[in-house]
C-alpha positions as CSV (number, residue, x, y, z in Angstrom):
1,M,0.1,0.0,0.2
2,S,1.5,3.3,-1.2
3,K,1.9,6.2,1.6
4,I,-0.7,8.7,1.8
5,S,0.6,11.8,1.6
6,A,-1.6,14.6,3.8
7,G,-2.5,17.9,2.8
8,I,-4.8,21.2,3.6
9,L,-7.8,20.9,1.1
10,G,-8.9,24.5,2.7
11,T,-9.0,27.5,4.8
12,G,-10.8,29.8,6.1
13,Y,-10.4,32.7,8.7
14,Y,-12.7,35.2,11.0
15,V,-12.0,38.0,13.0
16,P,-14.7,40.4,14.9
17,E,-16.5,43.5,13.7
18,R,-14.4,45.7,16.4
19,V,-10.8,47.2,15.6
20,L,-8.7,48.5,18.5
21,T,-5.9,50.5,17.0
22,N,-2.6,51.9,18.4
23,F,-3.8,55.1,18.7
24,D,-7.1,54.0,20.5
25,L,-4.5,52.5,23.3
26,E,-2.7,55.3,23.5
27,K,-5.9,56.6,25.5
28,M,-5.6,53.5,27.5
29,V,-2.3,53.1,28.5
30,Q,1.0,54.9,28.4
31,T,2.2,53.8,24.9
32,N,2.6,55.6,21.5
33,D,1.9,53.9,17.8
34,A,5.4,54.4,16.9
35,W,6.7,52.5,19.6
36,I,4.6,49.5,19.0
37,V,4.7,49.6,15.7
38,E,8.7,49.6,16.1
39,R,8.8,46.4,18.2
40,T,6.0,44.4,17.4
41,G,4.8,46.0,13.5
42,I,1.3,45.8,14.8
43,H,-1.0,48.4,13.9
44,E,-3.9,47.1,15.2
45,R,-5.8,44.3,16.4
46,R,-9.4,43.0,16.6
47,I,-11.9,42.7,19.8
48,A,-14.5,40.2,20.0
49,A,-18.1,41.4,21.4
50,P,-18.8,40.3,25.1
51,D,-21.2,38.2,23.8
52,E,-19.1,36.4,21.3
53,P,-17.1,33.7,22.7
54,V,-14.5,31.9,20.7
55,S,-16.7,29.2,19.5
56,A,-18.9,32.0,17.1
57,L,-15.2,32.9,16.3
58,A,-14.5,29.4,15.1
59,Q,-17.6,28.4,14.1
60,R,-17.0,31.4,11.2
61,A,-13.6,29.7,10.2
62,A,-14.7,26.8,9.7
63,E,-17.5,27.1,7.7
64,M,-15.3,29.0,5.5
65,A,-12.9,26.6,5.5
66,L,-15.4,23.6,4.6
67,A,-16.6,25.7,1.9
68,D,-13.4,26.0,0.5
69,A,-12.3,22.5,0.6
70,G,-15.6,21.5,-1.0
71,V,-16.2,18.7,2.0
72,A,-19.4,18.4,4.0
73,A,-19.1,19.1,7.8
74,E,-21.2,15.2,7.9
75,D,-17.6,13.9,6.2
76,L,-15.8,15.5,8.8
77,D,-14.2,12.4,11.0
78,L,-12.0,14.9,13.4
79,I,-12.3,18.2,14.6
80,I,-9.3,19.9,16.9
81,M,-9.8,22.8,18.0
82,A,-6.5,24.6,19.4
83,T,-7.7,27.2,21.9
84,L,-6.3,28.7,25.4
85,T,-9.8,30.8,25.8
86,S,-12.6,27.9,25.5
87,D,-15.9,28.7,25.9
88,R,-15.8,26.8,29.2
89,I,-13.6,24.1,30.9
90,I,-16.3,21.6,29.8
91,P,-17.6,20.2,27.3
92,S,-14.5,21.2,25.4
93,T,-15.3,23.6,22.5
94,A,-14.3,21.6,19.7
95,C,-17.8,19.3,20.5
96,V,-19.7,22.5,20.7
97,L,-18.4,23.1,17.2
98,Q,-19.4,19.2,16.2
99,D,-22.8,19.9,17.0
100,R,-23.1,23.7,15.4
101,L,-21.4,22.6,12.0
102,G,-23.9,19.2,11.6
103,A,-20.3,16.9,11.7
104,K,-22.6,14.0,13.4
105,H,-19.8,11.7,12.3
106,A,-16.5,13.4,13.9
107,A,-14.9,12.8,17.3
108,A,-14.1,16.1,18.7
109,F,-11.2,17.1,21.1
110,D,-9.5,20.5,22.1
111,L,-5.5,21.0,22.6
112,S,-3.9,23.6,24.6
113,A,-0.4,24.4,23.4
114,A,-0.6,28.5,23.4
115,C,0.8,30.0,20.3
116,S,2.0,27.1,19.1
117,G,-1.4,25.2,19.0
118,F,-2.5,25.2,15.4
119,V,0.9,23.2,14.7
120,Y,0.5,20.6,17.2
121,A,-2.9,20.5,16.0
122,A,-1.8,20.5,12.4
123,S,0.7,17.7,12.7
124,I,-1.9,15.4,14.6
125,A,-4.3,15.5,11.7
126,T,-1.6,15.3,9.4
127,Q,-0.9,11.8,11.0
128,F,-4.4,10.5,11.2
129,I,-5.0,11.3,7.7
130,E,-1.4,9.5,6.6
131,S,-1.6,6.6,9.1
132,G,-5.3,6.0,6.8
133,V,-7.2,6.0,10.2
134,Y,-9.5,9.3,9.2
135,R,-10.0,10.7,5.5
136,H,-11.2,14.6,6.5
137,V,-9.9,16.7,9.8
138,L,-10.6,20.0,10.6
139,V,-8.5,22.0,12.5
140,I,-9.0,25.2,13.8
141,G,-7.1,27.8,16.0
142,G,-9.4,30.4,18.2
143,E,-8.6,32.9,20.7
144,T,-10.3,35.2,22.6
145,L,-7.4,36.9,24.5
146,S,-9.2,40.0,25.0
147,K,-11.0,38.3,27.8
148,V,-8.3,37.6,29.8
149,I,-5.8,40.7,29.0
150,D,-5.2,43.0,31.8
151,W,-6.1,46.1,29.8
152,T,-3.6,48.1,32.4
153,D,-0.7,46.6,31.7
154,R,1.2,47.9,28.4
155,N,3.1,45.1,27.9
156,S,0.8,42.0,27.4
157,C,-2.2,44.4,26.3
158,I,-0.9,45.8,23.0
159,L,0.1,42.5,21.6
160,F,-2.9,40.2,21.5
161,G,-6.2,40.3,20.0
162,D,-8.7,37.7,18.6
163,G,-9.8,35.7,15.5
164,A,-9.6,32.5,14.1
165,G,-8.1,30.6,11.4
166,A,-9.4,26.7,10.1
167,A,-7.8,24.2,7.8
168,V,-9.8,20.9,6.3
169,F,-7.2,18.3,6.8
170,G,-7.1,14.9,4.2
171,A,-5.0,13.2,1.4
172,V,-3.5,15.3,-1.6
173,E,-1.4,14.3,-4.7
174,D,1.6,12.4,-3.9
175,G,4.3,14.8,-3.7
176,Y,2.6,17.5,-2.0
177,G,1.1,18.1,1.4
178,M,2.8,18.4,5.0
179,R,6.7,17.3,4.7
180,A,8.0,17.9,8.2
181,F,7.4,19.1,11.7
182,D,9.8,19.9,14.6
183,L,7.9,20.0,17.9
184,G,9.3,20.6,21.0
185,S,8.5,22.3,24.7
186,D,10.7,24.2,27.6
187,G,8.4,24.1,30.5
188,S,10.6,25.9,32.5
189,G,9.7,29.1,31.5
190,A,6.5,28.4,32.6
191,D,6.0,31.6,34.8
192,A,7.2,33.6,31.9
193,L,3.6,33.8,30.3
194,D,0.4,32.8,32.4
195,I,-2.6,33.4,33.7
196,P,-1.8,33.0,37.4
197,S,-5.6,32.1,38.5
198,S,-7.4,30.1,35.8
199,G,-7.1,26.1,37.0
200,S,-6.9,24.1,40.1
201,L,-3.8,25.4,41.3
202,C,-5.3,28.4,41.8
203,P,-9.0,28.9,41.7
204,V,-11.0,31.8,41.2
205,T,-11.7,33.5,44.2
206,P,-12.7,37.2,45.3
207,E,-9.4,37.5,46.2
208,T,-7.5,36.6,43.0
209,I,-10.1,38.8,41.1
210,E,-8.9,41.4,43.0
211,Q,-5.6,41.2,42.7
212,R,-6.0,41.1,39.0
213,L,-4.4,37.3,39.0
214,N,-7.1,36.3,36.6
215,F,-5.3,37.9,33.8
216,V,-2.6,36.8,31.7
217,H,0.9,37.9,33.2
218,M,4.2,38.2,31.3
219,D,7.5,38.4,31.1
220,G,8.2,40.4,28.1
221,K,11.8,40.2,28.1
222,A,12.2,36.3,28.9
223,V,9.6,35.4,25.8
224,F,11.4,37.6,23.8
225,R,14.7,36.0,24.5
226,F,12.8,32.5,24.5
227,A,11.3,33.2,21.2
228,T,14.8,34.7,19.1
229,K,16.6,31.7,20.6
230,V,14.7,29.1,19.4
231,M,12.6,30.2,16.3
232,G,15.7,29.8,14.0
233,K,16.3,26.7,15.4
234,T,13.2,25.0,14.9
235,V,12.8,26.6,11.3
236,E,16.4,24.7,10.4
237,T,15.0,21.9,11.4
238,S,12.0,21.6,9.7
239,L,13.4,22.5,6.6
240,A,16.0,20.0,7.1
241,R,14.0,17.5,7.7
242,A,11.4,18.2,5.0
243,G,14.8,18.0,2.7
């Protein structure tokens, strides 16, 4: 039996309507447009409405991806939702989407791997397709980080916004598709970017809310040092594996 090549059959995206510019942020925290652009390249970000959970963004992106791929929702075998800002702890947002999309034959689960979540999910989808276990896998990456950002902290609030992207994975012509992945982790830096009060380690209480521990806390310099150290290496490794 010849090896199955896995690739992307269709893609989709969705961003909320509200735009928050750097000039808007100048009125909220001590920063300015030039400073933000010079350090991040960011000019604006999208912000979800109060009643717009990540599942709403993900659904729109998924519907676009399915249409682009020409794949019916009922033909999906698996849905993987990569997110840190799920609608609820349970049920998984992927299961919510399975119902809304009408993907009645699909398994579904969430994956939490921060900024690299979509890459992790894509690698899993690729392996399921290449092994012949599944024919169609929907991968979605979505966040509503504006809901967990401290808008008084200029170190983090300038960086994040809301949106969703999706891709349908399936078999593609030999010689095309996904060539290589390089995954890794370094848990020693866990405290450099976290939400201190967000789980069983430190449950949310009136005290943690008062201390603003239910928002993103980030050591920007540590995150920058880590990213600049590993990003180049992982790209080189991926290219080498892909030949």
